[in-house]
Phi, psi and omega in degrees: 000139185279171184290322188293317185288331175294320180285325176302313183293321176301313180300312180296321181291327181290305179304325176297311184297319179299314178306314181287331178280350180257355181248135170214160187241136167260124174279151174295346181270006191228160170237134192237149174235132174257122188248153168223117191046042170086355177258139183283128183261309182211147184211021179233037179292137182274168171299136178142202190261135179218166178233159182212172181271112185308142171065347179256327178252131174248163185227135178235138185248148179221151189286121183259002188275163173299137183235155182246139178226125181265107172292150175289150182289133184228151178260129186240149179263142182263179184288349172272003183061035174254138179273124179242124181273120177249137179241126185217173186208153186228146181251120179217171174199164180282124179254327180235091189293333185290318181292320176303315183278338174284319190272325183239008183062023176079010182264123179295332177296319182292319180302310177304318177302310176305310179298324179297319186284324177299312181293319177303318171299317177302314181297317186295319183288312184293329181282340184277345178276342197231160184273173179302305184303321178293322177298308197280327179224316191302306186240022179300313179291328178288327177293325191285321176298311178297324176292322187293309190294321179299305183294324172293329175295311189286328183288341179299333178295336183257011183075024189244144173245123179258129187269318186208147167227114187245144181262110183278329183207129174232116187211168178279169171301150183313311184292322185283326186293322176300320178295316181298312181303310177296322179297320177287329181292324179291314174306311175299320177299317182295321182297303180306317174301315187299311180298317178297322183285318176302318177293317174302322170298315179291322179294324175295327179284319170304311179296324179283323178295321175292330176295314181304310186296323183295312179304315180298316184298312178305314180301302178306316176296321181291319178298322183290318184294321179292316181299311183296308181301317176302317183289324179294324170296319189294310179306315180292323177296321182291322185291311171310322175302313184290323181293315181299328185287328180292308176212098179301315183302313183294311178312310187290334172292319185294310176300324177292320178302317176301314179301319179297313187291323171291326182285326184249046178288328181241148175290344174277354180296138184230134173230131175256109179222159171286151181295337185267014179300150181291343184291324175268020186299317185277359171284333181272295181195164177219146182282000000 
């Protein structure tokens, strides 16, 4: 290779190095800061291709996606001075990258520590205003909304946006939890026993009422049956009387036939009577 060719290759290589140092790309998931001699020159680059002065300006990239920080479980006192263990997490992201770099040095670790302190102070304040029942169930959603607003307002000083604050678990300390659990278990057992007793009492009352109504219905039915039977017997007696008055002999014959039919229903039936018994009168002769 000639000297001229060598110089040309060196120049081309130098130009390529300068060109590569003058171009940088910002991903849509990133935030970028351009420095010159340690000072921030630009921090609002949109996603895409950008240019800078080679060797004089440098670029630092930071994650702009939503990040999750699990806050360590802490104990907080309620209005009744009862300790509750709270486990929470925070959703956050970089909003102003220049503030983020200046306030926390661009370190996610420092940002997480600041956010943890903000949420810790907010939880301590909110729990101190409320009773245990409100914290556990009644105003839990309200507490999370208030914490998110306060944390977002304070985190703005660090160039961070707080999107959500959630309470994963709110519980008593382990020793107290066992005592509360046993007390709640005893209370539920008492309530269950009371309700079972009321149910048994109601069942007995319904059963007694049903038995009473059954007896009343049966008595009324028996009375009605006896009344109908009495009316039928009266009508039968009247019919018998009229028949007897018209032809006493035929009536006696008919009654004897009915008696024979009832007495000799089965071949095994046996009757021991004297031959001259009145029962066999119509077997011999009839007037």
